[in-house]
C-alpha positions in Angstrom: -10.7 7.1 4.3 -8.0 4.6 5.5 -7.1 1.7 3.4 -5.2 -1.2 5.0 -3.3 -3.9 3.2 -1.3 -7.0 4.0 2.1 -7.1 2.2 5.5 -8.8 2.2 7.4 -5.5 1.9 10.9 -5.0 3.1 12.2 -1.6 4.3 14.5 -1.4 1.3 11.3 -1.3 -0.9 9.6 1.6 0.9 10.8 4.4 -1.4 9.9 2.3 -4.5 6.4 1.6 -3.2 5.8 5.3 -2.4 7.0 6.2 -5.9 4.8 3.6 -7.5 1.7 4.8 -5.6 2.5 8.5 -6.1 0.5 8.4 -9.4 -2.7 8.3 -7.3 -3.4 12.0 -6.6 -6.1 11.0 -4.1 -3.6 9.5 -1.7 -2.7 11.8 1.2 -0.5 9.6 3.3 1.3 6.2 3.0 2.7 4.3 6.0 4.2 0.9 6.2 4.5 -1.0 9.5 7.5 -3.3 9.0 7.3 -4.6 12.5 3.9 -6.1 12.1 3.9 -9.7 10.9 1.6 -8.7 8.0 3.9 -5.8 7.0 0.8 -3.6 7.0 0.5 -0.8 4.4 -1.8 2.0 5.5 -3.0 4.5 3.0 -5.1 7.6 3.8 -7.0 8.5 0.6 -9.8 10.8 -0.5 -11.6 7.8 -2.1 -11.6 4.0 -2.2 -8.6 3.0 -4.3 -8.4 -0.6 -2.9 -8.6 -2.4 -6.3 -6.4 0.1 -8.0 -3.7 -0.1 -5.4 -3.7 -3.9 -5.4 -3.5 -4.0 -9.2 -0.6 -1.4 -9.3 1.3 -3.3 -6.6 0.9 -6.6 -8.4 1.9 -5.0 -11.7 5.2 -4.2 -9.9 5.5 -7.7 -8.6 4.7 -6.7 -5.0 2.3 -8.8 -2.9 -0.6 -6.8 -1.6 -4.0 -7.9 -0.4 -6.7 -6.1 1.5 -6.6 -6.6 5.2 -10.1 -6.9 6.5 -11.2 -6.3 10.1 
């Protein structure tokens, strides 16, 4: 399952974000597209963690919202 989020991340935050999200064992891959206007965060996961990821990002003062088709 691929989860897609709109963020306001900067490249310097990439390591921090991956560290924050590493607590989710279901996550298989994390990718951030810094060139996209929405700074898209793509996560490959074994299950739907959308709400958990948004909550965890916001707890760490990082803007994150689900990007719908």
